[in-house]
VOSESE-382746 format. One record per residue: residue number from 1; residue in three letters; x, y, z of N, C-alpha, C in turn. Coordinates in nm, 2 decimals. Layout:
<sites>
{site NUM; "Ala"; {X; Y; Z}; {X; Y; Z}; {X; Y; Z}}
...
</sites>
This chain:
<sites>
{site 1; "Met"; {3.50; -7.55; 3.18}; {3.37; -7.50; 3.18}; {3.37; -7.35; 3.16}}
{site 2; "Lys"; {3.29; -7.29; 3.07}; {3.30; -7.15; 3.04}; {3.26; -7.07; 3.17}}
{site 3; "Lys"; {3.31; -6.94; 3.17}; {3.29; -6.86; 3.28}; {3.14; -6.83; 3.31}}
{site 4; "Asn"; {3.06; -6.82; 3.20}; {2.92; -6.79; 3.22}; {2.83; -6.92; 3.21}}
{site 5; "Ala"; {2.89; -7.04; 3.23}; {2.82; -7.16; 3.24}; {2.73; -7.16; 3.36}}
{site 6; "Ile"; {2.62; -7.23; 3.35}; {2.52; -7.24; 3.46}; {2.56; -7.35; 3.55}}
{site 7; "Leu"; {2.60; -7.31; 3.67}; {2.65; -7.41; 3.77}; {2.54; -7.45; 3.86}}
{site 8; "Leu"; {2.45; -7.53; 3.81}; {2.33; -7.59; 3.88}; {2.31; -7.73; 3.82}}
{site 9; "Pro"; {2.25; -7.82; 3.89}; {2.21; -7.94; 3.82}; {2.13; -7.91; 3.69}}
{site 10; "Gly"; {2.17; -7.99; 3.59}; {2.11; -7.96; 3.46}; {2.20; -7.87; 3.37}}
{site 11; "Leu"; {2.30; -7.80; 3.44}; {2.39; -7.72; 3.37}; {2.32; -7.63; 3.27}}
{site 12; "Asn"; {2.38; -7.62; 3.15}; {2.32; -7.53; 3.04}; {2.21; -7.61; 2.96}}
{site 13; "Tyr"; {2.20; -7.74; 2.99}; {2.11; -7.82; 2.91}; {1.96; -7.78; 2.93}}
{site 14; "Gln"; {1.93; -7.74; 3.05}; {1.79; -7.70; 3.08}; {1.75; -7.58; 3.00}}
{site 15; "Val"; {1.83; -7.48; 3.00}; {1.81; -7.36; 2.92}; {1.80; -7.39; 2.77}}
{site 16; "Asp"; {1.90; -7.47; 2.72}; {1.90; -7.51; 2.58}; {1.77; -7.58; 2.54}}
{site 17; "Ser"; {1.72; -7.67; 2.63}; {1.60; -7.74; 2.60}; {1.48; -7.65; 2.59}}
{site 18; "Leu"; {1.48; -7.55; 2.68}; {1.37; -7.45; 2.68}; {1.37; -7.37; 2.55}}
{site 19; "Phe"; {1.48; -7.33; 2.50}; {1.49; -7.25; 2.38}; {1.45; -7.34; 2.26}}
{site 20; "Lys"; {1.48; -7.47; 2.26}; {1.45; -7.56; 2.15}; {1.30; -7.60; 2.15}}
{site 21; "His"; {1.24; -7.61; 2.26}; {1.10; -7.67; 2.26}; {0.99; -7.57; 2.30}}
{site 22; "Leu"; {1.02; -7.45; 2.34}; {0.92; -7.35; 2.37}; {0.88; -7.28; 2.24}}
{site 23; "Asn"; {0.76; -7.31; 2.19}; {0.72; -7.24; 2.06}; {0.63; -7.12; 2.10}}
{site 24; "Ser"; {0.69; -7.02; 2.17}; {0.62; -6.91; 2.21}; {0.73; -6.79; 2.23}}
{site 25; "Asn"; {0.68; -6.67; 2.24}; {0.76; -6.56; 2.27}; {0.72; -6.48; 2.39}}
{site 26; "Pro"; {0.75; -6.54; 2.51}; {0.70; -6.48; 2.64}; {0.76; -6.34; 2.66}}
{site 27; "Gln"; {0.67; -6.25; 2.71}; {0.71; -6.11; 2.74}; {0.74; -6.08; 2.88}}
{site 28; "Arg"; {0.67; -6.16; 2.97}; {0.69; -6.14; 3.11}; {0.75; -6.28; 3.17}}
{site 29; "Ile"; {0.87; -6.27; 3.22}; {0.94; -6.40; 3.25}; {1.00; -6.38; 3.40}}
{site 30; "Leu"; {0.98; -6.49; 3.47}; {1.03; -6.50; 3.61}; {1.13; -6.61; 3.62}}
{site 31; "Ile"; {1.25; -6.58; 3.68}; {1.35; -6.69; 3.71}; {1.35; -6.70; 3.86}}
{site 32; "Ala"; {1.34; -6.82; 3.91}; {1.34; -6.84; 4.06}; {1.45; -6.93; 4.10}}
{site 33; "Gly"; {1.54; -6.88; 4.19}; {1.64; -6.96; 4.24}; {1.78; -6.90; 4.25}}
{site 34; "Ser"; {1.85; -6.92; 4.36}; {1.99; -6.87; 4.37}; {2.08; -6.95; 4.27}}
{site 35; "Gly"; {2.18; -6.89; 4.23}; {2.27; -6.95; 4.13}; {2.22; -6.95; 3.99}}
{site 36; "Ala"; {2.11; -6.88; 3.96}; {2.05; -6.89; 3.83}; {2.07; -6.76; 3.75}}
{site 37; "Phe"; {2.17; -6.68; 3.79}; {2.18; -6.55; 3.71}; {2.22; -6.58; 3.57}}
{site 38; "Tyr"; {2.31; -6.67; 3.54}; {2.35; -6.69; 3.40}; {2.23; -6.75; 3.32}}
{site 39; "Ala"; {2.15; -6.83; 3.38}; {2.03; -6.87; 3.32}; {1.94; -6.75; 3.28}}
{site 40; "Ala"; {1.92; -6.67; 3.38}; {1.83; -6.55; 3.36}; {1.89; -6.46; 3.25}}
{site 41; "Ser"; {2.02; -6.44; 3.25}; {2.08; -6.35; 3.15}; {2.06; -6.41; 3.01}}
{site 42; "Gly"; {2.08; -6.54; 3.00}; {2.07; -6.61; 2.87}; {1.92; -6.61; 2.82}}
{site 43; "Ile"; {1.83; -6.62; 2.91}; {1.69; -6.62; 2.88}; {1.65; -6.48; 2.83}}
{site 44; "Ala"; {1.69; -6.38; 2.90}; {1.66; -6.24; 2.87}; {1.72; -6.21; 2.73}}
{site 45; "Glu"; {1.84; -6.25; 2.70}; {1.90; -6.23; 2.57}; {1.83; -6.30; 2.46}}
{site 46; "His"; {1.79; -6.43; 2.48}; {1.73; -6.51; 2.38}; {1.59; -6.45; 2.34}}
{site 47; "Phe"; {1.51; -6.41; 2.44}; {1.38; -6.37; 2.41}; {1.37; -6.21; 2.39}}
{site 48; "Asn"; {1.49; -6.15; 2.41}; {1.50; -6.00; 2.39}; {1.40; -5.93; 2.48}}
{site 49; "Val"; {1.39; -5.97; 2.60}; {1.30; -5.90; 2.70}; {1.37; -5.89; 2.84}}
{site 50; "Pro"; {1.35; -5.79; 2.92}; {1.40; -5.80; 3.05}; {1.33; -5.90; 3.13}}
{site 51; "Val"; {1.40; -5.96; 3.23}; {1.33; -6.07; 3.31}; {1.35; -6.03; 3.46}}
{site 52; "Asp"; {1.26; -6.09; 3.54}; {1.27; -6.08; 3.69}; {1.33; -6.21; 3.74}}
{site 53; "Met"; {1.42; -6.19; 3.84}; {1.48; -6.30; 3.91}; {1.46; -6.29; 4.06}}
{site 54; "Ile"; {1.41; -6.39; 4.13}; {1.39; -6.39; 4.27}; {1.48; -6.49; 4.34}}
{site 55; "Val"; {1.53; -6.45; 4.46}; {1.60; -6.54; 4.55}; {1.55; -6.52; 4.68}}
{site 56; "Glu"; {1.57; -6.62; 4.77}; {1.50; -6.62; 4.90}; {1.58; -6.57; 5.02}}
{site 57; "Asp"; {1.71; -6.54; 5.00}; {1.79; -6.50; 5.11}; {1.89; -6.39; 5.07}}
{site 58; "Tyr"; {1.94; -6.31; 5.17}; {2.02; -6.20; 5.14}; {2.15; -6.23; 5.08}}
{site 59; "Gln"; {2.22; -6.34; 5.12}; {2.34; -6.39; 5.07}; {2.33; -6.42; 4.92}}
{site 60; "Ser"; {2.22; -6.48; 4.88}; {2.20; -6.51; 4.74}; {2.17; -6.39; 4.66}}
{site 61; "Leu"; {2.11; -6.29; 4.72}; {2.08; -6.16; 4.65}; {2.22; -6.09; 4.62}}
{site 62; "Leu"; {2.31; -6.09; 4.72}; {2.44; -6.02; 4.70}; {2.52; -6.09; 4.59}}
{site 63; "Glu"; {2.52; -6.23; 4.60}; {2.60; -6.30; 4.50}; {2.54; -6.28; 4.36}}
{site 64; "Ala"; {2.41; -6.28; 4.35}; {2.35; -6.26; 4.21}; {2.38; -6.12; 4.16}}
{site 65; "Arg"; {2.38; -6.02; 4.25}; {2.40; -5.89; 4.20}; {2.55; -5.87; 4.17}}
{site 66; "Leu"; {2.64; -5.93; 4.24}; {2.78; -5.92; 4.21}; {2.81; -5.99; 4.08}}
{site 67; "Thr"; {2.75; -6.11; 4.06}; {2.77; -6.18; 3.94}; {2.72; -6.10; 3.82}}
{site 68; "Gly"; {2.60; -6.04; 3.84}; {2.54; -5.97; 3.73}; {2.60; -5.84; 3.69}}
{site 69; "Glu"; {2.67; -5.78; 3.78}; {2.74; -5.65; 3.76}; {2.64; -5.55; 3.70}}
{site 70; "Asn"; {2.52; -5.54; 3.77}; {2.42; -5.45; 3.73}; {2.37; -5.46; 3.59}}
{site 71; "Asn"; {2.36; -5.59; 3.54}; {2.30; -5.62; 3.41}; {2.15; -5.56; 3.41}}
{site 72; "Pro"; {2.12; -5.47; 3.32}; {1.99; -5.41; 3.32}; {1.88; -5.50; 3.27}}
{site 73; "Ser"; {1.92; -5.61; 3.21}; {1.82; -5.70; 3.16}; {1.76; -5.80; 3.27}}
{site 74; "Val"; {1.83; -5.80; 3.38}; {1.78; -5.89; 3.49}; {1.76; -5.81; 3.62}}
{site 75; "Asp"; {1.63; -5.81; 3.66}; {1.59; -5.74; 3.78}; {1.59; -5.84; 3.90}}
{site 76; "Ile"; {1.69; -5.83; 3.99}; {1.70; -5.93; 4.09}; {1.64; -5.88; 4.22}}
{site 77; "Lys"; {1.55; -5.96; 4.28}; {1.48; -5.92; 4.40}; {1.49; -6.04; 4.50}}
{site 78; "Met"; {1.47; -6.00; 4.63}; {1.46; -6.11; 4.73}; {1.32; -6.12; 4.78}}
{site 79; "Met"; {1.26; -6.24; 4.77}; {1.13; -6.26; 4.82}; {1.10; -6.41; 4.83}}
{site 80; "Ser"; {1.01; -6.45; 4.92}; {0.98; -6.59; 4.94}; {0.91; -6.64; 4.81}}
{site 81; "Phe"; {0.95; -6.76; 4.77}; {0.89; -6.83; 4.66}; {0.74; -6.86; 4.69}}
{site 82; "Glu"; {0.71; -6.88; 4.82}; {0.58; -6.92; 4.86}; {0.48; -6.80; 4.87}}
{site 83; "Asn"; {0.54; -6.68; 4.87}; {0.45; -6.56; 4.89}; {0.52; -6.44; 4.82}}
{site 84; "Thr"; {0.50; -6.43; 4.69}; {0.57; -6.33; 4.61}; {0.48; -6.20; 4.61}}
{site 85; "Asp"; {0.54; -6.09; 4.56}; {0.47; -5.96; 4.55}; {0.40; -5.95; 4.42}}
{site 86; "Tyr"; {0.40; -6.05; 4.34}; {0.34; -6.03; 4.20}; {0.19; -6.05; 4.20}}
{site 87; "Asp"; {0.13; -5.99; 4.09}; {-0.01; -6.00; 4.07}; {-0.05; -6.14; 4.02}}
{site 88; "Asp"; {-0.18; -6.17; 4.03}; {-0.23; -6.29; 3.96}; {-0.21; -6.28; 3.81}}
{site 89; "Ser"; {-0.17; -6.40; 3.76}; {-0.16; -6.41; 3.61}; {-0.07; -6.31; 3.55}}
{site 90; "Glu"; {0.05; -6.29; 3.61}; {0.14; -6.18; 3.56}; {0.24; -6.24; 3.46}}
{site 91; "Phe"; {0.28; -6.36; 3.47}; {0.39; -6.41; 3.39}; {0.35; -6.51; 3.28}}
{site 92; "Asp"; {0.42; -6.50; 3.17}; {0.40; -6.59; 3.05}; {0.49; -6.71; 3.07}}
{site 93; "Leu"; {0.60; -6.70; 3.15}; {0.70; -6.81; 3.17}; {0.76; -6.80; 3.30}}
{site 94; "Ile"; {0.76; -6.91; 3.38}; {0.84; -6.92; 3.50}; {0.94; -7.03; 3.48}}
{site 95; "Tyr"; {1.07; -6.99; 3.52}; {1.18; -7.09; 3.50}; {1.24; -7.12; 3.64}}
{site 96; "Ala"; {1.25; -7.25; 3.67}; {1.31; -7.29; 3.80}; {1.41; -7.40; 3.78}}
{site 97; "Gln"; {1.53; -7.39; 3.81}; {1.63; -7.49; 3.79}; {1.69; -7.54; 3.93}}
{site 98; "Ala"; {1.64; -7.65; 3.97}; {1.68; -7.71; 4.09}; {1.65; -7.63; 4.21}}
{site 99; "Ser"; {1.54; -7.56; 4.21}; {1.50; -7.47; 4.32}; {1.37; -7.50; 4.39}}
{site 100; "Val"; {1.29; -7.60; 4.34}; {1.16; -7.62; 4.40}; {1.15; -7.77; 4.46}}
{site 101; "Ser"; {1.26; -7.84; 4.45}; {1.25; -7.98; 4.50}; {1.27; -7.99; 4.65}}
{site 102; "Thr"; {1.19; -7.91; 4.72}; {1.20; -7.90; 4.87}; {1.07; -7.94; 4.94}}
{site 103; "Pro"; {1.08; -7.95; 5.07}; {0.95; -7.98; 5.15}; {0.84; -7.87; 5.13}}
{site 104; "Asp"; {0.88; -7.75; 5.08}; {0.79; -7.65; 5.05}; {0.73; -7.65; 4.91}}
{site 105; "Arg"; {0.75; -7.76; 4.84}; {0.71; -7.76; 4.70}; {0.56; -7.73; 4.68}}
{site 106; "Asn"; {0.47; -7.78; 4.76}; {0.33; -7.76; 4.74}; {0.29; -7.61; 4.75}}
{site 107; "Arg"; {0.35; -7.54; 4.85}; {0.32; -7.40; 4.87}; {0.38; -7.32; 4.75}}
{site 108; "Ile"; {0.50; -7.35; 4.71}; {0.57; -7.28; 4.60}; {0.49; -7.30; 4.47}}
{site 109; "Leu"; {0.45; -7.42; 4.44}; {0.38; -7.44; 4.32}; {0.24; -7.37; 4.32}}
{site 110; "Lys"; {0.18; -7.37; 4.43}; {0.05; -7.30; 4.44}; {0.07; -7.15; 4.41}}
{site 111; "Glu"; {0.18; -7.09; 4.46}; {0.21; -6.95; 4.43}; {0.25; -6.93; 4.29}}
{site 112; "Phe"; {0.33; -7.02; 4.23}; {0.37; -7.00; 4.09}; {0.25; -7.02; 4.00}}
{site 113; "Lys"; {0.16; -7.10; 4.03}; {0.05; -7.12; 3.95}; {-0.04; -7.00; 3.96}}
{site 114; "Arg"; {-0.05; -6.93; 4.07}; {-0.13; -6.81; 4.09}; {-0.07; -6.70; 4.00}}
{site 115; "Ile"; {0.06; -6.68; 3.99}; {0.12; -6.57; 3.92}; {0.14; -6.60; 3.77}}
{site 116; "Leu"; {0.12; -6.73; 3.73}; {0.13; -6.77; 3.59}; {0.00; -6.76; 3.52}}
{site 117; "Lys"; {0.01; -6.70; 3.40}; {-0.11; -6.68; 3.32}; {-0.17; -6.82; 3.27}}
{site 118; "Thr"; {-0.30; -6.83; 3.25}; {-0.35; -6.94; 3.19}; {-0.29; -6.96; 3.05}}
{site 119; "Gly"; {-0.24; -7.08; 3.02}; {-0.17; -7.10; 2.89}; {-0.02; -7.07; 2.90}}
{site 120; "Gly"; {0.02; -7.01; 3.02}; {0.16; -6.98; 3.04}; {0.24; -7.11; 3.06}}
{site 121; "Tyr"; {0.37; -7.09; 3.06}; {0.47; -7.21; 3.07}; {0.55; -7.21; 3.19}}
{site 122; "Phe"; {0.58; -7.33; 3.24}; {0.66; -7.35; 3.36}; {0.77; -7.44; 3.32}}
{site 123; "Cys"; {0.89; -7.40; 3.31}; {1.01; -7.48; 3.28}; {1.08; -7.51; 3.42}}
{site 124; "Val"; {1.07; -7.64; 3.46}; {1.12; -7.68; 3.59}; {1.21; -7.80; 3.58}}
{site 125; "Gly"; {1.32; -7.79; 3.65}; {1.41; -7.90; 3.67}; {1.41; -7.95; 3.81}}
{site 126; "Glu"; {1.39; -8.08; 3.83}; {1.37; -8.13; 3.97}; {1.47; -8.24; 4.00}}
{site 127; "Ile"; {1.53; -8.24; 4.12}; {1.60; -8.36; 4.17}; {1.50; -8.47; 4.19}}
{site 128; "Val"; {1.53; -8.59; 4.15}; {1.44; -8.70; 4.16}; {1.51; -8.83; 4.21}}
{site 129; "His"; {1.42; -8.92; 4.27}; {1.47; -9.05; 4.31}; {1.49; -9.14; 4.19}}
{site 130; "Leu"; {1.59; -9.22; 4.19}; {1.60; -9.32; 4.08}; {1.57; -9.46; 4.14}}
{site 131; "Ser"; {1.55; -9.47; 4.27}; {1.52; -9.60; 4.33}; {1.42; -9.58; 4.44}}
{site 132; "Asp"; {1.35; -9.68; 4.47}; {1.25; -9.68; 4.58}; {1.32; -9.68; 4.72}}
{site 133; "Lys"; {1.43; -9.75; 4.73}; {1.51; -9.76; 4.85}; {1.64; -9.70; 4.83}}
{site 134; "Tyr"; {1.69; -9.63; 4.93}; {1.82; -9.56; 4.92}; {1.89; -9.56; 5.06}}
{site 135; "Pro"; {2.02; -9.57; 5.06}; {2.10; -9.58; 5.18}; {2.09; -9.45; 5.27}}
{site 136; "Ala"; {2.14; -9.46; 5.39}; {2.14; -9.36; 5.49}; {2.21; -9.23; 5.44}}
{site 137; "Phe"; {2.32; -9.25; 5.37}; {2.39; -9.13; 5.32}; {2.31; -9.04; 5.22}}
{site 138; "Ile"; {2.23; -9.11; 5.14}; {2.14; -9.03; 5.05}; {2.04; -8.95; 5.13}}
{site 139; "Lys"; {1.98; -9.02; 5.23}; {1.88; -8.95; 5.32}; {1.95; -8.83; 5.39}}
{site 140; "Asp"; {2.07; -8.84; 5.43}; {2.15; -8.73; 5.49}; {2.16; -8.62; 5.39}}
{site 141; "Ile"; {2.19; -8.65; 5.27}; {2.21; -8.54; 5.17}; {2.08; -8.47; 5.15}}
{site 142; "Tyr"; {1.97; -8.54; 5.14}; {1.84; -8.48; 5.13}; {1.81; -8.38; 5.25}}
{site 143; "Glu"; {1.83; -8.43; 5.37}; {1.80; -8.36; 5.49}; {1.89; -8.23; 5.50}}
{site 144; "Asn"; {2.02; -8.25; 5.48}; {2.12; -8.14; 5.49}; {2.10; -8.03; 5.38}}
{site 145; "Ser"; {2.05; -8.08; 5.27}; {2.03; -7.98; 5.16}; {1.88; -7.94; 5.14}}
{site 146; "Tyr"; {1.80; -7.97; 5.24}; {1.66; -7.94; 5.24}; {1.59; -7.97; 5.11}}
{site 147; "Leu"; {1.60; -8.10; 5.08}; {1.54; -8.16; 4.96}; {1.44; -8.26; 4.99}}
{site 148; "Asn"; {1.34; -8.26; 4.90}; {1.23; -8.36; 4.92}; {1.20; -8.42; 4.78}}
{site 149; "Pro"; {1.29; -8.50; 4.72}; {1.27; -8.55; 4.59}; {1.15; -8.65; 4.58}}
{site 150; "Leu"; {1.09; -8.65; 4.46}; {0.99; -8.76; 4.43}; {1.05; -8.85; 4.32}}
{site 151; "Arg"; {0.99; -8.97; 4.31}; {1.03; -9.05; 4.19}; {0.97; -8.99; 4.07}}
{site 152; "Ile"; {1.03; -9.02; 3.95}; {0.99; -8.95; 3.83}; {0.84; -8.98; 3.80}}
{site 153; "Asp"; {0.79; -9.10; 3.83}; {0.65; -9.13; 3.80}; {0.56; -9.05; 3.90}}
{site 154; "Glu"; {0.60; -9.03; 4.02}; {0.53; -8.95; 4.12}; {0.53; -8.80; 4.07}}
{site 155; "Leu"; {0.64; -8.76; 4.01}; {0.65; -8.62; 3.97}; {0.55; -8.59; 3.86}}
{site 156; "Lys"; {0.54; -8.68; 3.76}; {0.45; -8.66; 3.65}; {0.31; -8.65; 3.70}}
{site 157; "Lys"; {0.27; -8.74; 3.79}; {0.14; -8.74; 3.85}; {0.11; -8.61; 3.93}}
{site 158; "Tyr"; {0.22; -8.57; 4.00}; {0.21; -8.44; 4.08}; {0.17; -8.32; 3.99}}
{site 159; "Tyr"; {0.24; -8.31; 3.88}; {0.21; -8.19; 3.80}; {0.07; -8.21; 3.72}}
{site 160; "Ser"; {0.04; -8.33; 3.68}; {-0.08; -8.35; 3.61}; {-0.20; -8.32; 3.71}}
{site 161; "Glu"; {-0.19; -8.36; 3.83}; {-0.30; -8.33; 3.93}; {-0.32; -8.18; 3.95}}
{site 162; "Arg"; {-0.21; -8.11; 3.93}; {-0.22; -7.96; 3.94}; {-0.25; -7.89; 3.81}}
{site 163; "Arg"; {-0.30; -7.97; 3.72}; {-0.35; -7.92; 3.59}; {-0.24; -7.85; 3.51}}
{site 164; "Phe"; {-0.13; -7.91; 3.50}; {-0.02; -7.87; 3.41}; {-0.01; -7.98; 3.30}}
{site 165; "Lys"; {-0.01; -7.93; 3.18}; {0.01; -8.02; 3.06}; {0.16; -8.03; 3.03}}
{site 166; "Ile"; {0.21; -8.16; 3.02}; {0.35; -8.18; 2.98}; {0.37; -8.15; 2.83}}
{site 167; "Ile"; {0.45; -8.05; 2.80}; {0.49; -8.02; 2.66}; {0.61; -8.09; 2.62}}
{site 168; "Tyr"; {0.70; -8.10; 2.72}; {0.83; -8.17; 2.69}; {0.89; -8.22; 2.82}}
{site 169; "Glu"; {0.96; -8.33; 2.81}; {1.03; -8.38; 2.93}; {1.16; -8.45; 2.89}}
{site 170; "Glu"; {1.26; -8.44; 2.98}; {1.39; -8.50; 2.94}; {1.46; -8.53; 3.07}}
{site 171; "Asp"; {1.53; -8.65; 3.07}; {1.61; -8.70; 3.18}; {1.75; -8.63; 3.16}}
{site 172; "Leu"; {1.78; -8.54; 3.26}; {1.91; -8.48; 3.26}; {2.00; -8.53; 3.37}}
{site 173; "Ser"; {1.98; -8.65; 3.41}; {2.06; -8.71; 3.52}; {2.21; -8.71; 3.48}}
{site 174; "His"; {2.24; -8.72; 3.36}; {2.38; -8.73; 3.31}; {2.46; -8.61; 3.34}}
{site 175; "Thr"; {2.39; -8.50; 3.36}; {2.46; -8.37; 3.39}; {2.51; -8.36; 3.53}}
{site 176; "Leu"; {2.47; -8.45; 3.62}; {2.50; -8.43; 3.76}; {2.65; -8.47; 3.78}}
{site 177; "Lys"; {2.71; -8.56; 3.71}; {2.85; -8.60; 3.73}; {2.94; -8.48; 3.70}}
{site 178; "Asp"; {2.91; -8.41; 3.58}; {2.99; -8.29; 3.55}; {2.96; -8.18; 3.65}}
{site 179; "Tyr"; {2.84; -8.16; 3.69}; {2.81; -8.06; 3.79}; {2.89; -8.08; 3.92}}
{site 180; "Tyr"; {2.89; -8.20; 3.97}; {2.96; -8.22; 4.10}; {3.11; -8.21; 4.08}}
{site 181; "Lys"; {3.16; -8.25; 3.97}; {3.31; -8.24; 3.94}; {3.34; -8.09; 3.94}}
{site 182; "Glu"; {3.26; -8.01; 3.88}; {3.29; -7.87; 3.87}; {3.28; -7.80; 4.01}}
{site 183; "Ile"; {3.18; -7.85; 4.09}; {3.16; -7.80; 4.22}; {3.29; -7.83; 4.30}}
{site 184; "Asp"; {3.34; -7.95; 4.29}; {3.46; -7.99; 4.37}; {3.58; -7.90; 4.33}}
{site 185; "Lys"; {3.59; -7.88; 4.20}; {3.70; -7.79; 4.15}; {3.69; -7.65; 4.20}}
{site 186; "Arg"; {3.57; -7.59; 4.20}; {3.56; -7.45; 4.24}; {3.58; -7.44; 4.39}}
{site 187; "Leu"; {3.53; -7.54; 4.46}; {3.55; -7.53; 4.61}; {3.70; -7.54; 4.65}}
{site 188; "Asp"; {3.77; -7.62; 4.58}; {3.92; -7.63; 4.60}; {3.98; -7.50; 4.57}}
{site 189; "Glu"; {3.94; -7.44; 4.46}; {4.00; -7.31; 4.42}; {3.96; -7.20; 4.52}}
{site 190; "Ser"; {3.84; -7.20; 4.57}; {3.79; -7.10; 4.66}; {3.87; -7.10; 4.80}}
{site 191; "Lys"; {3.92; -7.22; 4.84}; {3.98; -7.23; 4.97}; {4.11; -7.14; 4.97}}
{site 192; "Thr"; {4.17; -7.12; 4.86}; {4.29; -7.04; 4.85}; {4.26; -6.89; 4.84}}
{site 193; "Glu"; {4.14; -6.86; 4.81}; {4.10; -6.72; 4.79}; {4.03; -6.66; 4.90}}
{site 194; "Leu"; {3.97; -6.74; 4.99}; {3.90; -6.69; 5.10}; {3.99; -6.64; 5.22}}
{site 195; "Glu"; {3.95; -6.53; 5.28}; {4.02; -6.49; 5.40}; {3.98; -6.58; 5.52}}
{site 196; "Pro"; {4.07; -6.59; 5.62}; {4.04; -6.67; 5.74}; {3.90; -6.66; 5.79}}
{site 197; "Ser"; {3.85; -6.53; 5.80}; {3.72; -6.51; 5.86}; {3.61; -6.56; 5.77}}
{site 198; "Glu"; {3.64; -6.55; 5.63}; {3.54; -6.60; 5.54}; {3.53; -6.76; 5.54}}
{site 199; "Lys"; {3.65; -6.82; 5.56}; {3.66; -6.96; 5.57}; {3.57; -7.01; 5.68}}
{site 200; "Ser"; {3.58; -6.94; 5.79}; {3.50; -6.98; 5.91}; {3.36; -6.97; 5.88}}
{site 201; "Tyr"; {3.32; -6.86; 5.82}; {3.18; -6.83; 5.79}; {3.12; -6.94; 5.69}}
{site 202; "Tyr"; {3.20; -6.97; 5.59}; {3.15; -7.06; 5.49}; {3.18; -7.21; 5.51}}
{site 203; "Lys"; {3.24; -7.24; 5.63}; {3.29; -7.37; 5.65}; {3.18; -7.48; 5.65}}
{site 204; "Lys"; {3.07; -7.45; 5.71}; {2.95; -7.54; 5.71}; {2.90; -7.56; 5.58}}
{site 205; "Ile"; {2.88; -7.46; 5.50}; {2.83; -7.47; 5.36}; {2.92; -7.55; 5.27}}
{site 206; "Ile"; {3.05; -7.52; 5.28}; {3.15; -7.59; 5.20}; {3.16; -7.74; 5.24}}
{site 207; "Asn"; {3.16; -7.77; 5.37}; {3.16; -7.91; 5.41}; {3.03; -7.98; 5.36}}
{site 208; "Arg"; {2.92; -7.92; 5.36}; {2.80; -7.98; 5.31}; {2.80; -8.01; 5.17}}
{site 209; "Ile"; {2.85; -7.92; 5.09}; {2.86; -7.94; 4.94}; {2.96; -8.04; 4.91}}
{site 210; "Lys"; {3.08; -8.04; 4.98}; {3.18; -8.14; 4.95}; {3.13; -8.28; 4.99}}
{site 211; "His"; {3.06; -8.29; 5.09}; {3.00; -8.42; 5.13}; {2.91; -8.47; 5.03}}
{site 212; "Glu"; {2.82; -8.38; 4.98}; {2.73; -8.42; 4.87}; {2.79; -8.46; 4.74}}
{site 213; "Ser"; {2.89; -8.39; 4.70}; {2.96; -8.42; 4.58}; {3.04; -8.55; 4.59}}
{site 214; "His"; {3.10; -8.57; 4.71}; {3.18; -8.70; 4.74}; {3.08; -8.82; 4.73}}
{site 215; "Ala"; {2.97; -8.80; 4.79}; {2.87; -8.91; 4.80}; {2.82; -8.95; 4.66}}
{site 216; "Tyr"; {2.80; -8.84; 4.57}; {2.75; -8.87; 4.44}; {2.86; -8.93; 4.35}}
{site 217; "Leu"; {2.99; -8.88; 4.36}; {3.09; -8.92; 4.27}; {3.16; -9.05; 4.31}}
{site 218; "Asn"; {3.17; -9.07; 4.45}; {3.25; -9.18; 4.50}; {3.17; -9.29; 4.57}}
{site 219; "Leu"; {3.05; -9.26; 4.62}; {2.98; -9.36; 4.70}; {2.86; -9.42; 4.63}}
{site 220; "Gly"; {2.85; -9.39; 4.50}; {2.73; -9.45; 4.43}; {2.61; -9.37; 4.43}}
{site 221; "Gly"; {2.62; -9.24; 4.47}; {2.50; -9.16; 4.47}; {2.43; -9.15; 4.34}}
{site 222; "Asn"; {2.50; -9.17; 4.23}; {2.44; -9.17; 4.09}; {2.34; -9.27; 4.07}}
{site 223; "Lys"; {2.34; -9.38; 4.15}; {2.24; -9.48; 4.14}; {2.10; -9.44; 4.20}}
{site 224; "His"; {2.11; -9.34; 4.28}; {1.99; -9.30; 4.36}; {1.94; -9.16; 4.32}}
{site 225; "Ile"; {2.02; -9.07; 4.28}; {1.99; -8.93; 4.26}; {1.99; -8.90; 4.11}}
{site 226; "Gly"; {1.88; -8.84; 4.06}; {1.87; -8.80; 3.92}; {1.82; -8.66; 3.91}}
{site 227; "Tyr"; {1.81; -8.61; 3.79}; {1.76; -8.48; 3.76}; {1.67; -8.48; 3.64}}
{site 228; "Tyr"; {1.55; -8.43; 3.64}; {1.46; -8.44; 3.54}; {1.40; -8.30; 3.50}}
{site 229; "Leu"; {1.38; -8.28; 3.37}; {1.33; -8.15; 3.32}; {1.19; -8.17; 3.27}}
{site 230; "Phe"; {1.10; -8.07; 3.30}; {0.97; -8.07; 3.24}; {0.95; -7.93; 3.18}}
{site 231; "Leu"; {0.89; -7.92; 3.07}; {0.83; -7.80; 3.02}; {0.68; -7.82; 3.02}}
{site 232; "Leu"; {0.62; -7.74; 3.11}; {0.48; -7.76; 3.14}; {0.40; -7.63; 3.09}}
{site 233; "Gln"; {0.27; -7.66; 3.07}; {0.18; -7.55; 3.03}; {0.06; -7.55; 3.13}}
{site 234; "Lys"; {0.02; -7.43; 3.18}; {-0.09; -7.42; 3.27}; {-0.22; -7.43; 3.20}}
{site 235; "Asp"; {-0.31; -7.52; 3.24}; {-0.44; -7.53; 3.17}; {-0.52; -7.41; 3.21}}
</sites>
């Protein structure tokens, strides 16, 4: 996997689909989510405009700034997705890759809709249920990762009820296998690079991610967990 590959569910496919199917030239763009710096950088380069990127915690802010090495095209800030500092109708495009499938989805979407212009676009990738019933280990993954996935049919209804028009949709569940394999690989590599104090600090996070990837790759999680892309337009 290339150094600047997007290490999120959906990988580089979500950004590529945005470029292919968005018939517009947005001037004000917001990227929401930790781990999305390479997505933000690619979007800024493609549309030839600076972009804003927001993360919700200090650790994500540090990691994004270290990854970005002061890239002037990406302005990285820390703020709550539910309560941003932006004005009404400020953005032409909001991009979220695996960052809104949480119990806070309703409040986040209300805020994103406020700051998105009428006729503006929302490119969102969401973790989804592939089955109505799922085993206890899947429920544990959702709880430990603070996820609240919907079934794909529920998700379509959800966005339609909030007056978003579906411009394009795509099932990107096939990307999850490569995503979790790469996560496993990088976690194994990081263990040899971390100092003892850092290992202690990150132990809980590492164990959670390892458990999630093991469940998906080895316990049949692929039968229950999917990933779906929508390109939406605000009515």
